[in-house]
C-alpha positions as CSV (number, residue, x, y, z in Angstrom):
1,P,59.9,-8.4,40.9
2,H,61.0,-4.8,41.1
3,E,58.1,-2.7,42.3
4,G,58.3,-0.1,40.5
5,R,61.8,1.2,41.8
6,A,64.7,2.5,40.0
7,Y,68.3,2.2,40.6
8,E,70.5,4.3,39.9
9,R,74.9,4.7,40.5
10,F,77.0,6.9,38.8
11,T,80.9,5.5,37.8
12,P,83.7,7.6,36.5
13,E,81.9,7.0,33.2
14,G,79.1,8.3,33.8
15,P,75.7,6.8,35.4
16,V,74.2,3.6,35.5
17,A,70.4,3.2,36.2
18,L,68.1,0.6,35.7
19,L,64.5,1.5,35.3
20,P,61.2,-0.6,35.8
21,E,59.2,-1.4,32.9
22,G,56.6,-3.2,33.1
23,D,57.7,-6.8,35.0
24,H,61.4,-6.3,34.2
25,Y,64.1,-3.2,33.9
26,G,65.6,-1.5,31.0
27,L,69.2,-0.8,31.4
28,V,70.8,2.6,30.8
29,W,74.7,2.6,30.4
30,T,76.7,5.4,29.9
31,A,80.2,4.3,28.7
32,T,82.9,6.1,26.6
33,A,82.8,5.0,22.6
34,A,85.3,2.4,22.6
35,H,84.0,0.9,26.1
36,A,80.5,1.1,24.6
37,E,80.8,-0.8,21.7
38,A,83.1,-3.5,22.8
39,L,79.8,-4.0,25.5
40,I,78.0,-4.1,22.3
41,A,80.3,-6.8,21.2
42,L,79.8,-8.8,24.2
43,D,77.6,-12.4,24.0
44,D,75.0,-12.1,26.9
45,A,76.8,-14.4,29.4
46,D,80.1,-11.9,29.7
47,F,77.8,-8.9,29.4
48,L,75.6,-10.3,32.3
49,A,79.1,-10.4,34.3
50,A,80.4,-7.2,33.2
51,L,77.1,-5.8,34.2
52,A,77.2,-7.2,37.8
53,K,80.7,-6.2,38.3
54,H,79.6,-2.8,37.2
55,F,76.7,-2.3,39.0
56,G,77.0,-4.5,41.9
57,T,73.8,-6.6,43.4
58,D,71.3,-3.6,45.1
59,A,68.8,-4.5,42.5
60,G,69.1,-8.2,42.7
61,R,71.0,-10.7,40.6
62,F,70.7,-10.0,36.5
63,E,69.6,-13.1,35.1
64,R,69.4,-12.2,31.2
65,V,69.4,-9.2,29.1
66,A,67.2,-8.7,25.9
67,D,68.0,-6.4,22.6
68,R,71.2,-4.1,23.5
69,R,71.7,-0.7,21.6
70,M,73.8,2.2,21.9
71,F,73.3,6.1,20.9
72,P,75.9,9.1,21.3
73,L,75.0,11.7,24.2
74,R,74.9,15.2,23.0
75,M,74.0,18.2,24.0
76,E,70.8,19.6,21.7
77,Y,69.1,22.5,22.4
78,A,66.1,24.1,20.2
79,R,66.8,28.4,20.7
80,D,63.4,28.6,19.7
81,P,61.5,25.4,19.8
82,A,58.4,27.3,18.2
83,A,57.0,28.2,15.2
84,A,53.6,29.5,14.1
85,H,51.1,26.1,15.3
86,C,54.1,24.4,16.2
87,V,55.7,23.4,19.0
88,V,58.3,21.2,20.2
89,L,58.3,19.5,23.9
90,G,61.0,17.1,25.5
91,N,63.5,15.7,23.9
92,A,62.4,17.4,20.7
93,A,63.8,20.4,22.2
94,Q,66.5,19.7,24.4
95,T,68.4,16.6,24.5
96,L,69.8,16.1,28.6
97,H,71.9,13.8,30.0
98,P,70.1,10.5,30.9
99,V,70.3,11.0,34.8
100,A,68.4,11.3,37.4
101,G,65.7,11.3,34.6
102,Q,65.2,14.8,34.1
103,G,64.7,14.6,30.4
104,F,61.5,12.9,30.8
105,N,60.5,15.6,33.8
106,V,61.5,18.6,31.8
107,G,59.2,17.0,29.1
108,L,55.9,16.7,31.2
109,R,56.9,20.6,32.5
110,D,57.0,21.7,29.2
111,A,54.0,19.9,27.9
112,W,52.5,21.7,31.5
113,Q,53.1,24.9,30.7
114,L,51.9,24.7,27.2
115,A,48.7,23.4,28.5
116,Q,48.7,26.3,30.5
117,V,49.2,28.8,27.9
118,I,46.8,27.4,25.7
119,V,44.1,27.4,28.4
120,D,45.0,31.5,28.9
121,T,44.8,32.5,25.8
122,P,41.8,32.9,23.6
123,R,40.8,30.5,21.3
124,E,41.7,32.7,18.0
125,A,45.2,33.3,18.8
126,I,45.7,29.9,19.8
127,G,49.3,29.2,18.4
128,E,49.7,32.3,17.4
129,R,53.7,34.1,18.2
130,A,53.0,35.8,20.6
131,M,51.1,33.1,22.2
132,L,54.1,30.5,21.4
133,D,56.8,33.7,23.4
134,R,54.2,33.5,26.6
135,Y,55.1,29.7,26.1
136,L,58.7,30.2,25.8
137,R,59.2,32.9,28.0
138,A,57.9,30.7,30.6
139,R,59.9,27.7,29.9
140,R,63.4,29.1,29.5
141,P,64.3,29.4,33.1
142,D,63.4,26.1,33.7
143,R,64.7,24.6,30.5
144,L,68.1,26.2,31.6
145,A,67.8,24.5,34.3
146,G,67.2,21.2,33.6
147,I,70.1,21.4,31.4
148,A,72.5,22.7,33.6
149,F,71.7,20.9,36.3
150,T,72.2,17.4,34.5
151,H,75.4,18.5,32.9
152,G,76.9,19.8,36.2
153,L,75.6,15.9,37.8
154,I,77.8,14.4,35.8
155,G,80.5,16.8,36.5
156,V,80.3,16.5,39.9
157,F,79.5,12.6,39.8
158,G,82.1,11.2,37.4
159,N,84.8,13.1,38.9
160,D,86.5,11.0,41.2
161,S,89.1,13.6,42.7
162,P,89.0,13.0,46.7
163,F,88.3,16.6,46.2
164,V,85.0,16.1,45.2
165,R,84.1,13.1,46.7
166,W,84.0,14.4,50.1
167,P,82.1,17.1,49.4
168,R,80.1,14.6,47.7
169,G,79.0,12.3,49.8
170,V,78.8,15.0,53.2
171,A,76.1,16.3,50.8
172,L,74.3,13.1,49.7
173,T,74.2,11.6,54.2
174,L,73.4,15.6,54.6
175,L,70.5,15.6,51.6
176,D,69.1,11.7,53.0
177,A,69.6,12.7,56.9
178,V,67.3,16.0,56.7
179,P,63.8,15.0,55.4
180,P,62.9,18.6,54.3
181,V,66.0,18.9,52.6
182,K,65.2,16.1,50.8
183,R,61.7,16.7,50.1
184,A,62.6,19.9,48.9
185,F,65.2,18.3,46.3
186,T,62.7,15.9,45.3
187,R,59.8,18.8,44.9
188,A,62.1,20.3,42.3
189,M,63.6,17.6,40.4
190,L,59.9,16.7,39.7
191,F,58.5,20.0,39.3
192,G,61.0,22.7,38.5
193,L,61.2,26.0,38.9
194,R,58.2,27.1,40.9
């Protein structure tokens, strides 16, 4: 049993994550297009062996695999995710790299901000351009920060150079060793720029 715990490992190809789903895990494995094609073609036993070798044993032993699917990773950003009486939120408004769960978090913050703007808007003005512009102005800094952060993480954790690896290790150790910094970082990941 995973007890609700997620695991994420950073590799030169990108992150590999195990995300709790019911009584099992969902897997997100970032790979080059060629490597992803090869992984999809493996039978279940060979796939499980490749996963164990790539991910390690932190989450225990991998015993079975369900359907495997492949999705291309690309950055998408709706410059104006609002039109009269319509707003796109979450991954419909911005597609973030699936690192650190930020796509989900940014989507929740989109929904929260829209709800706040609706509550503060007279009923007859809900959905009008002025209301939508208030929402967009409020969300823009956090949306852009989420995009920059996720792509920056990939650059930092996907780089195996000793000039990046050593400072990265020190930063992670300090983050883990200083509880107030860790709490502030976690809060920023969950609640964005507030």
